[in-house]
C-alpha positions as CSV (number, residue, x, y, z in Angstrom):
1,X,-0.5,-3.9,-197.8
2,X,1.9,-3.4,-200.7
3,X,4.4,-6.1,-201.6
4,X,7.8,-5.1,-203.0
5,X,8.2,-7.5,-205.9
6,X,11.7,-6.2,-206.9
7,X,13.0,-6.9,-203.4
8,X,11.4,-10.3,-203.3
9,X,12.8,-11.2,-206.8
10,X,16.3,-10.3,-205.6
11,X,15.9,-12.5,-202.5
12,X,14.7,-15.4,-204.7
13,X,17.5,-15.1,-207.3
14,X,20.4,-15.2,-204.8
15,X,19.6,-18.7,-203.3
16,X,18.8,-20.1,-206.8
17,X,22.2,-18.7,-208.2
18,X,24.1,-20.1,-205.2
19,X,22.4,-23.6,-205.6
20,X,23.3,-23.5,-209.3
21,X,26.9,-22.7,-208.7
22,X,27.2,-25.4,-206.0
23,X,25.5,-28.0,-208.2
24,X,27.6,-27.3,-211.2
25,X,30.9,-27.3,-209.3
26,X,30.0,-30.9,-208.0
27,X,29.8,-32.2,-211.6
28,X,33.2,-33.1,-213.0
29,X,33.0,-34.8,-216.4
30,X,34.5,-38.3,-216.4
31,X,37.1,-37.3,-219.1
32,X,38.3,-34.3,-217.0
33,X,38.6,-36.5,-213.9
34,X,40.6,-39.1,-215.8
35,X,42.9,-36.4,-217.3
36,X,43.4,-34.9,-213.8
37,X,44.2,-38.3,-212.3
38,X,46.7,-39.1,-215.1
39,X,48.3,-35.7,-214.8
40,X,48.7,-36.1,-211.0
41,X,50.3,-39.6,-211.5
42,X,52.8,-38.2,-214.0
43,X,53.7,-35.4,-211.6
44,X,54.3,-37.9,-208.8
45,X,56.4,-40.0,-211.1
46,X,58.6,-36.9,-211.9
47,X,59.0,-36.1,-208.2
48,X,59.9,-39.8,-207.4
49,X,62.3,-40.0,-210.3
50,X,64.0,-36.6,-210.2
51,X,63.4,-35.5,-206.6
52,X,62.9,-31.9,-205.4
53,X,65.7,-29.3,-205.9
54,X,68.0,-28.5,-203.0
55,X,67.2,-25.0,-202.1
56,X,68.8,-25.0,-198.6
57,X,70.6,-21.6,-199.3
58,X,67.3,-19.8,-199.6
59,X,69.0,-17.1,-201.7
60,X,65.8,-16.1,-203.6
61,X,63.8,-15.9,-200.4
62,X,66.5,-13.7,-198.9
63,X,66.5,-11.5,-202.0
64,X,62.7,-11.2,-202.0
65,X,62.9,-10.3,-198.3
66,X,65.6,-7.6,-198.9
67,X,63.7,-6.1,-201.8
68,X,60.5,-5.9,-199.8
69,X,62.3,-4.2,-197.0
70,X,63.9,-1.7,-199.4
71,X,60.5,-0.9,-201.0
72,X,59.1,-0.1,-197.6
73,X,61.4,3.0,-197.3
74,X,60.7,6.5,-198.6
75,X,63.1,6.4,-201.5
76,X,63.6,9.5,-203.8
77,X,63.4,8.1,-207.4
78,X,63.3,9.3,-211.0
79,X,60.2,8.2,-213.0
80,X,60.2,7.7,-216.8
81,X,57.7,6.9,-219.5
82,X,58.8,4.2,-221.9
83,X,58.3,5.4,-225.5
84,X,57.2,3.1,-228.4
85,X,60.8,3.1,-229.7
86,X,62.1,1.9,-226.3
87,X,63.6,5.3,-225.4
88,X,62.8,6.9,-222.0
89,X,61.1,10.3,-221.3
90,X,61.8,11.7,-217.9
91,X,58.7,12.6,-215.9
92,X,60.7,14.0,-212.9
93,X,61.6,13.2,-209.3
94,X,59.2,10.9,-207.5
95,X,59.0,9.1,-204.2
96,X,58.9,5.3,-204.2
97,X,58.6,2.9,-207.1
98,X,55.0,3.4,-208.2
99,X,52.0,1.2,-207.5
100,X,50.0,-0.6,-210.2
101,X,46.4,0.8,-210.2
102,X,45.0,-2.6,-209.4
103,X,46.8,-2.8,-206.0
104,X,44.2,-3.2,-203.2
105,X,44.3,-2.7,-199.5
106,X,41.5,-5.2,-198.9
107,X,40.9,-8.7,-200.2
108,X,39.2,-8.2,-203.6
109,X,36.7,-10.9,-202.8
110,X,34.5,-11.8,-199.7
111,X,33.1,-15.1,-198.8
112,X,29.3,-14.9,-198.5
113,X,28.2,-18.5,-197.7
114,X,29.5,-21.7,-196.2
115,X,29.8,-23.1,-199.8
116,X,32.9,-21.1,-200.9
117,X,30.8,-18.6,-202.9
118,X,32.6,-15.3,-203.2
119,X,31.5,-11.9,-204.4
120,X,33.6,-8.8,-205.2
121,X,34.4,-6.6,-202.3
122,X,34.7,-2.8,-202.5
123,X,37.7,-0.9,-201.3
124,X,37.4,1.3,-198.1
125,X,36.4,4.2,-200.4
126,X,33.4,2.2,-201.7
127,X,34.9,1.6,-205.2
128,X,35.6,-1.7,-206.9
129,X,39.1,-1.7,-208.4
130,X,39.4,-3.4,-211.8
131,X,41.7,-6.3,-212.0
132,X,42.9,-5.3,-215.5
133,X,43.8,-1.7,-215.0
134,X,47.0,-0.9,-217.0
135,X,48.0,2.2,-215.0
136,X,50.4,3.3,-212.3
137,X,50.2,5.7,-209.4
138,X,53.4,7.6,-208.7
139,X,54.1,10.3,-206.0
140,X,55.5,13.2,-208.0
141,X,57.7,15.5,-205.9
142,X,56.7,19.2,-206.0
143,X,59.7,21.4,-205.1
144,X,57.5,24.4,-204.5
145,X,55.7,22.8,-201.6
146,X,58.3,20.2,-200.8
147,X,55.6,17.6,-200.8
148,X,54.5,14.8,-203.1
149,X,51.4,14.8,-205.2
150,X,49.8,11.7,-206.7
151,X,50.0,11.3,-210.4
152,X,48.1,8.7,-212.4
153,X,49.8,7.4,-215.5
154,X,48.4,5.0,-218.1
155,X,51.6,4.4,-220.0
156,X,54.4,2.1,-219.1
157,X,56.3,3.8,-216.2
158,X,59.7,3.0,-214.8
159,X,60.9,4.4,-211.4
160,X,64.6,4.3,-210.6
161,X,66.6,5.5,-207.6
162,X,69.4,6.6,-210.1
163,X,69.2,9.0,-212.9
164,X,68.8,7.2,-216.3
165,X,68.8,10.3,-218.5
166,X,71.8,12.6,-219.2
167,X,72.2,15.7,-217.0
168,X,70.7,18.7,-218.9
169,X,68.1,16.6,-220.6
170,X,64.8,18.1,-219.7
171,X,62.1,16.2,-217.8
172,X,58.3,16.7,-218.3
173,X,58.2,18.5,-214.9
174,X,60.6,21.1,-213.5
175,X,61.4,19.2,-210.3
176,X,64.6,17.6,-211.6
177,X,66.7,19.7,-209.1
178,X,65.2,17.8,-206.2
179,X,68.5,16.3,-205.0
180,X,69.2,16.2,-201.3
181,X,65.5,16.3,-200.5
182,X,64.9,15.1,-197.0
183,X,62.0,12.7,-197.0
184,X,59.8,12.1,-194.1
185,X,57.2,9.4,-194.0
186,X,53.9,10.7,-195.4
187,X,55.5,13.7,-197.1
């Protein structure tokens, strides 16, 4: 009978690592505890003295709600690269406002024990998305096929529902004449 030492080592390391994390999290130095308690007292004094702001109009919540609803529509936009001198270079007509590369469909972490230990969780495609990716996905409109194609951009990108460049100024793509395009979800 052959024993798989690599597998056994992995099984031994996981409980040891979990115990170490749990043990270390239970140890709060006395100085940290004292600072935390003093900070909480100061925060409570501020609340007691000043009170909480009256936000009964909920204007920011309404604005956030409206923006989220508008972002959920298929909007024909213009996308631009921001140059080092602050000027803009038109990429072309796009759909939507772009998504940061780090946006994930699933929760980036999964709970693996009853002790709040979490591990990274892969996306449905099996890949782990980096949390520090400085890129944007845009849906570039292709007038030849009347469909959008994904474009990955690692520079600063701005997507606007209105033209920001002067008419006649060229874009990096030749789709600038895509006015009046009828958008259908999933196009």
